[in-house]
PyMOL commands that place a pseudoatom at each C-alpha (Angstrom):
pseudoatom trace, name=CA, resn=MET, resi=1, chain=A, elem=C, hetatm=0, pos=[269.784, -267.042, -88.464]
pseudoatom trace, name=CA, resn=THR, resi=2, chain=A, elem=C, hetatm=0, pos=[272.789, -269.341, -88.651]
pseudoatom trace, name=CA, resn=TYR, resi=3, chain=A, elem=C, hetatm=0, pos=[272.421, -273.102, -88.869]
pseudoatom trace, name=CA, resn=GLU, resi=4, chain=A, elem=C, hetatm=0, pos=[273.816, -273.462, -85.340]
pseudoatom trace, name=CA, resn=ALA, resi=5, chain=A, elem=C, hetatm=0, pos=[271.258, -270.949, -84.007]
pseudoatom trace, name=CA, resn=TYR, resi=6, chain=A, elem=C, hetatm=0, pos=[268.476, -272.774, -85.857]
pseudoatom trace, name=CA, resn=GLU, resi=7, chain=A, elem=C, hetatm=0, pos=[269.505, -276.092, -84.280]
pseudoatom trace, name=CA, resn=LEU, resi=8, chain=A, elem=C, hetatm=0, pos=[269.559, -274.532, -80.806]
pseudoatom trace, name=CA, resn=ALA, resi=9, chain=A, elem=C, hetatm=0, pos=[266.106, -272.961, -81.325]
pseudoatom trace, name=CA, resn=LEU, resi=10, chain=A, elem=C, hetatm=0, pos=[264.735, -276.282, -82.625]
pseudoatom trace, name=CA, resn=LYS, resi=11, chain=A, elem=C, hetatm=0, pos=[266.186, -278.167, -79.689]
pseudoatom trace, name=CA, resn=ASP, resi=12, chain=A, elem=C, hetatm=0, pos=[264.675, -275.647, -77.245]
pseudoatom trace, name=CA, resn=ALA, resi=13, chain=A, elem=C, hetatm=0, pos=[261.268, -275.860, -78.909]
pseudoatom trace, name=CA, resn=THR, resi=14, chain=A, elem=C, hetatm=0, pos=[261.415, -279.658, -78.855]
pseudoatom trace, name=CA, resn=CYS, resi=15, chain=A, elem=C, hetatm=0, pos=[262.251, -279.643, -75.141]
pseudoatom trace, name=CA, resn=ARG, resi=16, chain=A, elem=C, hetatm=0, pos=[259.394, -277.295, -74.408]
pseudoatom trace, name=CA, resn=GLU, resi=17, chain=A, elem=C, hetatm=0, pos=[257.035, -279.476, -76.432]
pseudoatom trace, name=CA, resn=VAL, resi=18, chain=A, elem=C, hetatm=0, pos=[258.062, -282.559, -74.487]
pseudoatom trace, name=CA, resn=ALA, resi=19, chain=A, elem=C, hetatm=0, pos=[257.634, -280.696, -71.186]
pseudoatom trace, name=CA, resn=ALA, resi=20, chain=A, elem=C, hetatm=0, pos=[254.199, -279.459, -72.240]
pseudoatom trace, name=CA, resn=LYS, resi=21, chain=A, elem=C, hetatm=0, pos=[253.073, -282.971, -73.179]
pseudoatom trace, name=CA, resn=GLN, resi=22, chain=A, elem=C, hetatm=0, pos=[254.310, -284.302, -69.852]
pseudoatom trace, name=CA, resn=ALA, resi=23, chain=A, elem=C, hetatm=0, pos=[252.428, -281.531, -68.005]
pseudoatom trace, name=CA, resn=ILE, resi=24, chain=A, elem=C, hetatm=0, pos=[249.254, -282.305, -69.964]
pseudoatom trace, name=CA, resn=ALA, resi=25, chain=A, elem=C, hetatm=0, pos=[249.575, -285.993, -69.160]
pseudoatom trace, name=CA, resn=GLN, resi=26, chain=A, elem=C, hetatm=0, pos=[250.010, -285.138, -65.466]
pseudoatom trace, name=CA, resn=GLU, resi=27, chain=A, elem=C, hetatm=0, pos=[246.956, -282.851, -65.508]
pseudoatom trace, name=CA, resn=GLN, resi=28, chain=A, elem=C, hetatm=0, pos=[244.885, -285.558, -67.179]
pseudoatom trace, name=CA, resn=THR, resi=29, chain=A, elem=C, hetatm=0, pos=[245.929, -288.019, -64.492]
pseudoatom trace, name=CA, resn=THR, resi=30, chain=A, elem=C, hetatm=0, pos=[245.012, -285.499, -61.794]
pseudoatom trace, name=CA, resn=LEU, resi=31, chain=A, elem=C, hetatm=0, pos=[241.676, -284.824, -63.486]
pseudoatom trace, name=CA, resn=GLN, resi=32, chain=A, elem=C, hetatm=0, pos=[240.892, -288.526, -63.633]
pseudoatom trace, name=CA, resn=ASP, resi=33, chain=A, elem=C, hetatm=0, pos=[241.765, -288.866, -59.940]
pseudoatom trace, name=CA, resn=LEU, resi=34, chain=A, elem=C, hetatm=0, pos=[239.423, -285.982, -59.114]
pseudoatom trace, name=CA, resn=LYS, resi=35, chain=A, elem=C, hetatm=0, pos=[236.614, -287.554, -61.140]
pseudoatom trace, name=CA, resn=GLU, resi=36, chain=A, elem=C, hetatm=0, pos=[237.030, -290.781, -59.211]
pseudoatom trace, name=CA, resn=GLN, resi=37, chain=A, elem=C, hetatm=0, pos=[236.962, -288.845, -55.929]
pseudoatom trace, name=CA, resn=VAL, resi=38, chain=A, elem=C, hetatm=0, pos=[233.739, -287.147, -56.980]
pseudoatom trace, name=CA, resn=VAL, resi=39, chain=A, elem=C, hetatm=0, pos=[232.170, -290.499, -57.788]
pseudoatom trace, name=CA, resn=GLN, resi=40, chain=A, elem=C, hetatm=0, pos=[233.222, -291.928, -54.415]
pseudoatom trace, name=CA, resn=THR, resi=41, chain=A, elem=C, hetatm=0, pos=[231.992, -288.825, -52.570]
pseudoatom trace, name=CA, resn=ASP, resi=42, chain=A, elem=C, hetatm=0, pos=[228.651, -289.043, -54.368]
pseudoatom trace, name=CA, resn=LYS, resi=43, chain=A, elem=C, hetatm=0, pos=[228.326, -292.682, -53.318]
pseudoatom trace, name=CA, resn=SER, resi=44, chain=A, elem=C, hetatm=0, pos=[229.142, -291.753, -49.712]
pseudoatom trace, name=CA, resn=ILE, resi=45, chain=A, elem=C, hetatm=0, pos=[226.511, -288.972, -49.730]
pseudoatom trace, name=CA, resn=ARG, resi=46, chain=A, elem=C, hetatm=0, pos=[223.873, -291.341, -51.066]
pseudoatom trace, name=CA, resn=ALA, resi=47, chain=A, elem=C, hetatm=0, pos=[224.823, -293.929, -48.440]
pseudoatom trace, name=CA, resn=VAL, resi=48, chain=A, elem=C, hetatm=0, pos=[224.504, -291.371, -45.630]
pseudoatom trace, name=CA, resn=HIS, resi=49, chain=A, elem=C, hetatm=0, pos=[221.198, -290.135, -47.080]
pseudoatom trace, name=CA, resn=ASN, resi=50, chain=A, elem=C, hetatm=0, pos=[219.877, -293.690, -47.069]
pseudoatom trace, name=CA, resn=GLU, resi=51, chain=A, elem=C, hetatm=0, pos=[220.941, -294.112, -43.447]
pseudoatom trace, name=CA, resn=ILE, resi=52, chain=A, elem=C, hetatm=0, pos=[219.167, -290.976, -42.214]
pseudoatom trace, name=CA, resn=PRO, resi=53, chain=A, elem=C, hetatm=0, pos=[215.689, -292.518, -41.728]
pseudoatom trace, name=CA, resn=GLY, resi=54, chain=A, elem=C, hetatm=0, pos=[217.147, -295.255, -39.543]
pseudoatom trace, name=CA, resn=LEU, resi=55, chain=A, elem=C, hetatm=0, pos=[219.254, -292.801, -37.550]
pseudoatom trace, name=CA, resn=ILE, resi=56, chain=A, elem=C, hetatm=0, pos=[216.234, -290.695, -36.560]
pseudoatom trace, name=CA, resn=GLY, resi=57, chain=A, elem=C, hetatm=0, pos=[213.861, -293.638, -36.228]
pseudoatom trace, name=CA, resn=MET, resi=58, chain=A, elem=C, hetatm=0, pos=[211.555, -292.698, -39.099]
pseudoatom trace, name=CA, resn=THR, resi=59, chain=A, elem=C, hetatm=0, pos=[210.825, -294.076, -42.536]
pseudoatom trace, name=CA, resn=GLN, resi=60, chain=A, elem=C, hetatm=0, pos=[211.516, -292.023, -45.656]
pseudoatom trace, name=CA, resn=GLU, resi=61, chain=A, elem=C, hetatm=0, pos=[207.763, -291.847, -46.220]
pseudoatom trace, name=CA, resn=GLU, resi=62, chain=A, elem=C, hetatm=0, pos=[207.237, -290.346, -42.753]
pseudoatom trace, name=CA, resn=ILE, resi=63, chain=A, elem=C, hetatm=0, pos=[209.997, -287.802, -43.377]
pseudoatom trace, name=CA, resn=THR, resi=64, chain=A, elem=C, hetatm=0, pos=[208.379, -286.841, -46.681]
pseudoatom trace, name=CA, resn=LYS, resi=65, chain=A, elem=C, hetatm=0, pos=[204.951, -286.443, -45.049]
pseudoatom trace, name=CA, resn=ASN, resi=66, chain=A, elem=C, hetatm=0, pos=[206.426, -284.220, -42.332]
pseudoatom trace, name=CA, resn=GLY, resi=67, chain=A, elem=C, hetatm=0, pos=[208.049, -282.115, -45.020]
pseudoatom trace, name=CA, resn=GLU, resi=68, chain=A, elem=C, hetatm=0, pos=[204.654, -281.668, -46.662]
pseudoatom trace, name=CA, resn=LYS, resi=69, chain=A, elem=C, hetatm=0, pos=[203.122, -280.642, -43.322]
pseudoatom trace, name=CA, resn=GLU, resi=70, chain=A, elem=C, hetatm=0, pos=[205.898, -278.089, -42.816]
pseudoatom trace, name=CA, resn=ALA, resi=71, chain=A, elem=C, hetatm=0, pos=[205.333, -276.667, -46.297]
pseudoatom trace, name=CA, resn=ALA, resi=72, chain=A, elem=C, hetatm=0, pos=[201.628, -276.322, -45.472]
pseudoatom trace, name=CA, resn=LEU, resi=73, chain=A, elem=C, hetatm=0, pos=[202.494, -274.460, -42.251]
pseudoatom trace, name=CA, resn=ILE, resi=74, chain=A, elem=C, hetatm=0, pos=[204.672, -272.061, -44.245]
pseudoatom trace, name=CA, resn=ALA, resi=75, chain=A, elem=C, hetatm=0, pos=[201.773, -271.374, -46.613]
pseudoatom trace, name=CA, resn=GLN, resi=76, chain=A, elem=C, hetatm=0, pos=[199.425, -270.703, -43.664]
pseudoatom trace, name=CA, resn=ALA, resi=77, chain=A, elem=C, hetatm=0, pos=[201.921, -268.456, -41.933]
pseudoatom trace, name=CA, resn=GLU, resi=78, chain=A, elem=C, hetatm=0, pos=[202.639, -266.513, -45.132]
pseudoatom trace, name=CA, resn=ALA, resi=79, chain=A, elem=C, hetatm=0, pos=[198.915, -265.958, -45.669]
pseudoatom trace, name=CA, resn=LEU, resi=80, chain=A, elem=C, hetatm=0, pos=[198.554, -264.559, -42.144]
pseudoatom trace, name=CA, resn=ALA, resi=81, chain=A, elem=C, hetatm=0, pos=[201.671, -262.383, -42.307]
pseudoatom trace, name=CA, resn=GLN, resi=82, chain=A, elem=C, hetatm=0, pos=[200.481, -260.771, -45.551]
pseudoatom trace, name=CA, resn=LEU, resi=83, chain=A, elem=C, hetatm=0, pos=[197.099, -259.728, -44.151]
pseudoatom trace, name=CA, resn=PRO, resi=84, chain=A, elem=C, hetatm=0, pos=[196.497, -256.086, -43.184]
pseudoatom trace, name=CA, resn=PRO, resi=85, chain=A, elem=C, hetatm=0, pos=[197.381, -255.518, -39.502]
pseudoatom trace, name=CA, resn=GLU, resi=86, chain=A, elem=C, hetatm=0, pos=[193.738, -254.741, -38.665]
pseudoatom trace, name=CA, resn=GLU, resi=87, chain=A, elem=C, hetatm=0, pos=[192.715, -258.145, -40.032]
pseudoatom trace, name=CA, resn=ILE, resi=88, chain=A, elem=C, hetatm=0, pos=[195.536, -260.027, -38.308]
pseudoatom trace, name=CA, resn=LYS, resi=89, chain=A, elem=C, hetatm=0, pos=[194.333, -258.570, -35.005]
pseudoatom trace, name=CA, resn=LYS, resi=90, chain=A, elem=C, hetatm=0, pos=[191.099, -260.551, -35.500]
pseudoatom trace, name=CA, resn=ARG, resi=91, chain=A, elem=C, hetatm=0, pos=[192.940, -263.809, -36.195]
pseudoatom trace, name=CA, resn=SER, resi=92, chain=A, elem=C, hetatm=0, pos=[194.525, -264.460, -32.786]
pseudoatom trace, name=CA, resn=ALA, resi=93, chain=A, elem=C, hetatm=0, pos=[192.884, -267.911, -32.603]
pseudoatom trace, name=CA, resn=GLU, resi=94, chain=A, elem=C, hetatm=0, pos=[194.421, -268.865, -35.956]
pseudoatom trace, name=CA, resn=ILE, resi=95, chain=A, elem=C, hetatm=0, pos=[197.835, -267.680, -34.835]
pseudoatom trace, name=CA, resn=GLN, resi=96, chain=A, elem=C, hetatm=0, pos=[197.576, -269.740, -31.646]
pseudoatom trace, name=CA, resn=ALA, resi=97, chain=A, elem=C, hetatm=0, pos=[196.527, -272.815, -33.627]
pseudoatom trace, name=CA, resn=LEU, resi=98, chain=A, elem=C, hetatm=0, pos=[199.452, -272.290, -35.975]
pseudoatom trace, name=CA, resn=GLU, resi=99, chain=A, elem=C, hetatm=0, pos=[201.877, -271.988, -33.053]
pseudoatom trace, name=CA, resn=LYS, resi=100, chain=A, elem=C, hetatm=0, pos=[200.492, -275.227, -31.612]
pseudoatom trace, name=CA, resn=ALA, resi=101, chain=A, elem=C, hetatm=0, pos=[200.944, -277.010, -34.948]
pseudoatom trace, name=CA, resn=LEU, resi=102, chain=A, elem=C, hetatm=0, pos=[204.489, -275.627, -35.157]
pseudoatom trace, name=CA, resn=MET, resi=103, chain=A, elem=C, hetatm=0, pos=[205.337, -277.014, -31.713]
pseudoatom trace, name=CA, resn=ALA, resi=104, chain=A, elem=C, hetatm=0, pos=[203.972, -280.408, -32.764]
pseudoatom trace, name=CA, resn=GLN, resi=105, chain=A, elem=C, hetatm=0, pos=[206.262, -280.461, -35.796]
pseudoatom trace, name=CA, resn=GLN, resi=106, chain=A, elem=C, hetatm=0, pos=[209.240, -279.302, -33.744]
pseudoatom trace, name=CA, resn=SER, resi=107, chain=A, elem=C, hetatm=0, pos=[208.728, -282.311, -31.463]
pseudoatom trace, name=CA, resn=GLN, resi=108, chain=A, elem=C, hetatm=0, pos=[209.219, -284.666, -34.417]
pseudoatom trace, name=CA, resn=THR, resi=109, chain=A, elem=C, hetatm=0, pos=[212.693, -286.164, -34.771]
pseudoatom trace, name=CA, resn=SER, resi=110, chain=A, elem=C, hetatm=0, pos=[212.649, -285.122, -38.422]
pseudoatom trace, name=CA, resn=SER, resi=111, chain=A, elem=C, hetatm=0, pos=[213.035, -281.528, -37.201]
pseudoatom trace, name=CA, resn=LEU, resi=112, chain=A, elem=C, hetatm=0, pos=[216.687, -282.398, -36.576]
pseudoatom trace, name=CA, resn=LEU, resi=113, chain=A, elem=C, hetatm=0, pos=[217.218, -282.525, -40.333]
pseudoatom trace, name=CA, resn=PHE, resi=114, chain=A, elem=C, hetatm=0, pos=[218.617, -279.351, -41.872]
pseudoatom trace, name=CA, resn=ALA, resi=115, chain=A, elem=C, hetatm=0, pos=[215.817, -278.885, -44.432]
pseudoatom trace, name=CA, resn=SER, resi=116, chain=A, elem=C, hetatm=0, pos=[213.120, -279.451, -41.815]
pseudoatom trace, name=CA, resn=SER, resi=117, chain=A, elem=C, hetatm=0, pos=[214.792, -277.109, -39.322]
pseudoatom trace, name=CA, resn=ALA, resi=118, chain=A, elem=C, hetatm=0, pos=[215.012, -274.380, -41.983]
pseudoatom trace, name=CA, resn=ARG, resi=119, chain=A, elem=C, hetatm=0, pos=[211.309, -274.715, -42.857]
pseudoatom trace, name=CA, resn=LEU, resi=120, chain=A, elem=C, hetatm=0, pos=[210.254, -274.574, -39.201]
pseudoatom trace, name=CA, resn=SER, resi=121, chain=A, elem=C, hetatm=0, pos=[212.449, -271.529, -38.619]
pseudoatom trace, name=CA, resn=GLU, resi=122, chain=A, elem=C, hetatm=0, pos=[210.712, -269.839, -41.545]
pseudoatom trace, name=CA, resn=VAL, resi=123, chain=A, elem=C, hetatm=0, pos=[207.319, -270.566, -39.963]
pseudoatom trace, name=CA, resn=GLU, resi=124, chain=A, elem=C, hetatm=0, pos=[208.536, -269.068, -36.673]
pseudoatom trace, name=CA, resn=GLY, resi=125, chain=A, elem=C, hetatm=0, pos=[209.676, -265.909, -38.443]
pseudoatom trace, name=CA, resn=LEU, resi=126, chain=A, elem=C, hetatm=0, pos=[206.378, -265.497, -40.280]
pseudoatom trace, name=CA, resn=ILE, resi=127, chain=A, elem=C, hetatm=0, pos=[204.368, -265.986, -37.083]
pseudoatom trace, name=CA, resn=ARG, resi=128, chain=A, elem=C, hetatm=0, pos=[206.550, -263.395, -35.359]
pseudoatom trace, name=CA, resn=THR, resi=129, chain=A, elem=C, hetatm=0, pos=[205.899, -260.951, -38.209]
pseudoatom trace, name=CA, resn=ALA, resi=130, chain=A, elem=C, hetatm=0, pos=[202.146, -261.549, -38.025]
pseudoatom trace, name=CA, resn=LYS, resi=131, chain=A, elem=C, hetatm=0, pos=[202.098, -260.957, -34.259]
pseudoatom trace, name=CA, resn=GLU, resi=132, chain=A, elem=C, hetatm=0, pos=[204.167, -257.778, -34.594]
pseudoatom trace, name=CA, resn=ASN, resi=133, chain=A, elem=C, hetatm=0, pos=[201.771, -256.500, -37.249]
pseudoatom trace, name=CA, resn=ALA, resi=134, chain=A, elem=C, hetatm=0, pos=[198.819, -257.268, -34.998]
pseudoatom trace, name=CA, resn=GLU, resi=135, chain=A, elem=C, hetatm=0, pos=[200.439, -255.336, -32.159]
pseudoatom trace, name=CA, resn=ALA, resi=136, chain=A, elem=C, hetatm=0, pos=[201.011, -252.397, -34.492]
pseudoatom trace, name=CA, resn=ALA, resi=137, chain=A, elem=C, hetatm=0, pos=[197.319, -252.380, -35.382]
pseudoatom trace, name=CA, resn=LYS, resi=138, chain=A, elem=C, hetatm=0, pos=[196.414, -252.030, -31.711]
pseudoatom trace, name=CA, resn=ARG, resi=139, chain=A, elem=C, hetatm=0, pos=[198.323, -248.737, -31.553]
pseudoatom trace, name=CA, resn=ALA, resi=140, chain=A, elem=C, hetatm=0, pos=[196.320, -246.971, -34.286]
pseudoatom trace, name=CA, resn=PRO, resi=141, chain=A, elem=C, hetatm=0, pos=[194.745, -244.482, -34.561]
pseudoatom trace, name=CA, resn=VAL, resi=142, chain=A, elem=C, hetatm=0, pos=[196.714, -241.923, -32.493]
pseudoatom trace, name=CA, resn=VAL, resi=143, chain=A, elem=C, hetatm=0, pos=[195.416, -238.684, -31.046]
pseudoatom trace, name=CA, resn=ASN, resi=144, chain=A, elem=C, hetatm=0, pos=[196.383, -235.269, -32.344]
pseudoatom trace, name=CA, resn=THR, resi=145, chain=A, elem=C, hetatm=0, pos=[197.397, -233.516, -29.130]
pseudoatom trace, name=CA, resn=PHE, resi=146, chain=A, elem=C, hetatm=0, pos=[197.272, -230.116, -30.827]
pseudoatom trace, name=CA, resn=SER, resi=147, chain=A, elem=C, hetatm=0, pos=[193.602, -230.144, -31.779]
pseudoatom trace, name=CA, resn=GLY, resi=148, chain=A, elem=C, hetatm=0, pos=[192.294, -232.957, -29.591]
pseudoatom trace, name=CA, resn=SER, resi=149, chain=A, elem=C, hetatm=0, pos=[190.771, -234.649, -32.631]
pseudoatom trace, name=CA, resn=ALA, resi=150, chain=A, elem=C, hetatm=0, pos=[191.601, -238.083, -33.932]
pseudoatom trace, name=CA, resn=LEU, resi=151, chain=A, elem=C, hetatm=0, pos=[194.477, -238.047, -36.378]
pseudoatom trace, name=CA, resn=SER, resi=152, chain=A, elem=C, hetatm=0, pos=[193.668, -240.458, -39.196]
pseudoatom trace, name=CA, resn=VAL, resi=153, chain=A, elem=C, hetatm=0, pos=[196.619, -242.828, -39.343]
pseudoatom trace, name=CA, resn=SER, resi=154, chain=A, elem=C, hetatm=0, pos=[196.815, -245.899, -41.531]
pseudoatom trace, name=CA, resn=THR, resi=155, chain=A, elem=C, hetatm=0, pos=[199.656, -248.394, -41.674]
pseudoatom trace, name=CA, resn=TYR, resi=156, chain=A, elem=C, hetatm=0, pos=[201.867, -249.871, -44.349]
pseudoatom trace, name=CA, resn=THR, resi=157, chain=A, elem=C, hetatm=0, pos=[203.640, -253.233, -44.090]
pseudoatom trace, name=CA, resn=VAL, resi=158, chain=A, elem=C, hetatm=0, pos=[207.007, -253.353, -45.838]
pseudoatom trace, name=CA, resn=GLN, resi=159, chain=A, elem=C, hetatm=0, pos=[206.882, -256.038, -48.512]
pseudoatom trace, name=CA, resn=ASP, resi=160, chain=A, elem=C, hetatm=0, pos=[209.568, -258.548, -49.470]
pseudoatom trace, name=CA, resn=ARG, resi=161, chain=A, elem=C, hetatm=0, pos=[210.334, -257.687, -53.096]
pseudoatom trace, name=CA, resn=PRO, resi=162, chain=A, elem=C, hetatm=0, pos=[213.645, -259.455, -53.965]
pseudoatom trace, name=CA, resn=ASN, resi=163, chain=A, elem=C, hetatm=0, pos=[214.164, -257.678, -57.280]
pseudoatom trace, name=CA, resn=ASN, resi=164, chain=A, elem=C, hetatm=0, pos=[212.736, -254.331, -56.221]
pseudoatom trace, name=CA, resn=ARG, resi=165, chain=A, elem=C, hetatm=0, pos=[213.671, -253.651, -52.596]
pseudoatom trace, name=CA, resn=GLU, resi=166, chain=A, elem=C, hetatm=0, pos=[211.316, -251.248, -50.881]
pseudoatom trace, name=CA, resn=CYS, resi=167, chain=A, elem=C, hetatm=0, pos=[212.582, -248.013, -49.376]
pseudoatom trace, name=CA, resn=LEU, resi=168, chain=A, elem=C, hetatm=0, pos=[210.941, -244.989, -47.768]
pseudoatom trace, name=CA, resn=TRP, resi=169, chain=A, elem=C, hetatm=0, pos=[211.135, -243.090, -51.077]
pseudoatom trace, name=CA, resn=LYS, resi=170, chain=A, elem=C, hetatm=0, pos=[209.172, -245.782, -52.938]
pseudoatom trace, name=CA, resn=ILE, resi=171, chain=A, elem=C, hetatm=0, pos=[206.633, -246.212, -50.143]
pseudoatom trace, name=CA, resn=ALA, resi=172, chain=A, elem=C, hetatm=0, pos=[205.975, -242.467, -49.913]
pseudoatom trace, name=CA, resn=GLY, resi=173, chain=A, elem=C, hetatm=0, pos=[205.439, -242.413, -53.661]
pseudoatom trace, name=CA, resn=ARG, resi=174, chain=A, elem=C, hetatm=0, pos=[202.681, -245.012, -53.519]
pseudoatom trace, name=CA, resn=GLU, resi=175, chain=A, elem=C, hetatm=0, pos=[199.229, -243.675, -54.306]
pseudoatom trace, name=CA, resn=GLU, resi=176, chain=A, elem=C, hetatm=0, pos=[197.731, -245.154, -51.140]
pseudoatom trace, name=CA, resn=VAL, resi=177, chain=A, elem=C, hetatm=0, pos=[200.440, -243.538, -49.007]
pseudoatom trace, name=CA, resn=PHE, resi=178, chain=A, elem=C, hetatm=0, pos=[201.376, -239.943, -50.010]
pseudoatom trace, name=CA, resn=ASN, resi=179, chain=A, elem=C, hetatm=0, pos=[201.552, -240.306, -53.790]
pseudoatom trace, name=CA, resn=ASP, resi=180, chain=A, elem=C, hetatm=0, pos=[204.657, -238.160, -53.485]
pseudoatom trace, name=CA, resn=ALA, resi=181, chain=A, elem=C, hetatm=0, pos=[208.087, -239.751, -53.044]
pseudoatom trace, name=CA, resn=LEU, resi=182, chain=A, elem=C, hetatm=0, pos=[209.534, -236.446, -51.820]
pseudoatom trace, name=CA, resn=GLN, resi=183, chain=A, elem=C, hetatm=0, pos=[207.512, -236.805, -48.628]
pseudoatom trace, name=CA, resn=TRP, resi=184, chain=A, elem=C, hetatm=0, pos=[209.604, -239.776, -47.464]
pseudoatom trace, name=CA, resn=PRO, resi=185, chain=A, elem=C, hetatm=0, pos=[211.116, -237.721, -44.561]
pseudoatom trace, name=CA, resn=LYS, resi=186, chain=A, elem=C, hetatm=0, pos=[207.591, -237.363, -43.164]
pseudoatom trace, name=CA, resn=LEU, resi=187, chain=A, elem=C, hetatm=0, pos=[207.278, -241.155, -43.171]
pseudoatom trace, name=CA, resn=TYR, resi=188, chain=A, elem=C, hetatm=0, pos=[210.673, -241.509, -41.501]
pseudoatom trace, name=CA, resn=GLN, resi=189, chain=A, elem=C, hetatm=0, pos=[209.864, -239.018, -38.746]
pseudoatom trace, name=CA, resn=ALA, resi=190, chain=A, elem=C, hetatm=0, pos=[206.571, -240.785, -37.998]
pseudoatom trace, name=CA, resn=ASN, resi=191, chain=A, elem=C, hetatm=0, pos=[208.405, -244.087, -37.504]
pseudoatom trace, name=CA, resn=LYS, resi=192, chain=A, elem=C, hetatm=0, pos=[211.850, -242.865, -36.458]
pseudoatom trace, name=CA, resn=SER, resi=193, chain=A, elem=C, hetatm=0, pos=[212.248, -244.871, -33.263]
pseudoatom trace, name=CA, resn=ARG, resi=194, chain=A, elem=C, hetatm=0, pos=[211.229, -248.114, -34.961]
pseudoatom trace, name=CA, resn=ILE, resi=195, chain=A, elem=C, hetatm=0, pos=[213.482, -247.580, -37.983]
pseudoatom trace, name=CA, resn=ASP, resi=196, chain=A, elem=C, hetatm=0, pos=[216.451, -246.447, -35.865]
pseudoatom trace, name=CA, resn=ALA, resi=197, chain=A, elem=C, hetatm=0, pos=[216.138, -249.430, -33.509]
pseudoatom trace, name=CA, resn=ALA, resi=198, chain=A, elem=C, hetatm=0, pos=[216.053, -251.904, -36.410]
pseudoatom trace, name=CA, resn=PHE, resi=199, chain=A, elem=C, hetatm=0, pos=[219.064, -250.183, -37.991]
pseudoatom trace, name=CA, resn=GLU, resi=200, chain=A, elem=C, hetatm=0, pos=[221.111, -250.374, -34.792]
pseudoatom trace, name=CA, resn=LYS, resi=201, chain=A, elem=C, hetatm=0, pos=[220.250, -254.061, -34.371]
pseudoatom trace, name=CA, resn=TYR, resi=202, chain=A, elem=C, hetatm=0, pos=[221.311, -254.713, -37.977]
pseudoatom trace, name=CA, resn=ARG, resi=203, chain=A, elem=C, hetatm=0, pos=[224.646, -252.949, -37.413]
pseudoatom trace, name=CA, resn=ALA, resi=204, chain=A, elem=C, hetatm=0, pos=[225.238, -254.867, -34.178]
pseudoatom trace, name=CA, resn=ASP, resi=205, chain=A, elem=C, hetatm=0, pos=[224.338, -258.261, -35.680]
pseudoatom trace, name=CA, resn=THR, resi=206, chain=A, elem=C, hetatm=0, pos=[226.223, -257.887, -38.949]
pseudoatom trace, name=CA, resn=ASN, resi=207, chain=A, elem=C, hetatm=0, pos=[228.987, -255.390, -38.174]
pseudoatom trace, name=CA, resn=ALA, resi=208, chain=A, elem=C, hetatm=0, pos=[228.371, -254.125, -41.723]
pseudoatom trace, name=CA, resn=ASP, resi=209, chain=A, elem=C, hetatm=0, pos=[228.798, -250.561, -42.901]
pseudoatom trace, name=CA, resn=LYS, resi=210, chain=A, elem=C, hetatm=0, pos=[227.003, -250.730, -46.255]
pseudoatom trace, name=CA, resn=TYR, resi=211, chain=A, elem=C, hetatm=0, pos=[224.295, -248.424, -44.906]
pseudoatom trace, name=CA, resn=SER, resi=212, chain=A, elem=C, hetatm=0, pos=[225.303, -245.323, -42.985]
pseudoatom trace, name=CA, resn=ARG, resi=213, chain=A, elem=C, hetatm=0, pos=[221.845, -243.855, -42.236]
pseudoatom trace, name=CA, resn=PRO, resi=214, chain=A, elem=C, hetatm=0, pos=[218.871, -245.580, -40.549]
pseudoatom trace, name=CA, resn=GLU, resi=215, chain=A, elem=C, hetatm=0, pos=[216.436, -244.132, -43.091]
pseudoatom trace, name=CA, resn=ASP, resi=216, chain=A, elem=C, hetatm=0, pos=[218.249, -245.984, -45.884]
pseudoatom trace, name=CA, resn=LEU, resi=217, chain=A, elem=C, hetatm=0, pos=[217.484, -249.433, -44.481]
pseudoatom trace, name=CA, resn=ILE, resi=218, chain=A, elem=C, hetatm=0, pos=[214.057, -250.935, -43.819]
pseudoatom trace, name=CA, resn=PHE, resi=219, chain=A, elem=C, hetatm=0, pos=[213.060, -254.575, -43.519]
pseudoatom trace, name=CA, resn=PRO, resi=220, chain=A, elem=C, hetatm=0, pos=[210.180, -256.729, -44.851]
pseudoatom trace, name=CA, resn=GLY, resi=221, chain=A, elem=C, hetatm=0, pos=[207.489, -257.164, -42.221]
pseudoatom trace, name=CA, resn=GLN, resi=222, chain=A, elem=C, hetatm=0, pos=[208.021, -253.776, -40.569]
pseudoatom trace, name=CA, resn=VAL, resi=223, chain=A, elem=C, hetatm=0, pos=[204.766, -251.918, -40.073]
pseudoatom trace, name=CA, resn=PHE, resi=224, chain=A, elem=C, hetatm=0, pos=[204.897, -248.131, -40.474]
pseudoatom trace, name=CA, resn=ASN, resi=225, chain=A, elem=C, hetatm=0, pos=[202.345, -245.574, -39.332]
pseudoatom trace, name=CA, resn=ILE, resi=226, chain=A, elem=C, hetatm=0, pos=[201.281, -243.187, -42.082]
pseudoatom trace, name=CA, resn=PRO, resi=227, chain=A, elem=C, hetatm=0, pos=[200.242, -239.790, -40.712]
pseudoatom trace, name=CA, resn=ARG, resi=228, chain=A, elem=C, hetatm=0, pos=[197.441, -238.080, -42.610]
for i in range(1, 228): cmd.bond("trace and resi %d" % i, "trace and resi %d" % (i + 1))
show_as sticks, trace
zoom trace
């Protein structure tokens, strides 16, 4: 490299260094501005949060107590929804009492809050599941029209297992069902109309194409007849 080339390269490197330092300084200024915006936004959120009780005409203590009542309703509804369908059928009075308590909470102004609305919606969903399970229990056992004898049919409620989603294969493989996963088509055929209807509703509501066959998609709370 000649001396002239060295000087040019040094000058270019120096210019790039200066530009880089200027860019860093600009980024640091921008970062500081963003930090200040975050602080101001946090203050605004806290101010709005502190205004909420006054806006809905309740004290923070009353809002907290209503939240505790809603959590208790969720626990009651979950306990009912997880019972066997035959047992839920006997608990109609409890379901009615729970629906009455739900309506009382929905009449509270705190139900306008997002967290409260979400909890009450969860209670509604659990009550709906319990009532659907109870209705399913009323339809069993069925009659074997070929022999005229009673066909022993039990039911299975699809469970909500976030890390191990249930499917017909897994259910058929359960000891209390068929103890043979390969018999999943038998389970599908026994509940085809119910599974197909839920699948079509899912497709219509979500417009998703992740699942192409009804038998590949079942939902927690569904109650399936198990032919014996």
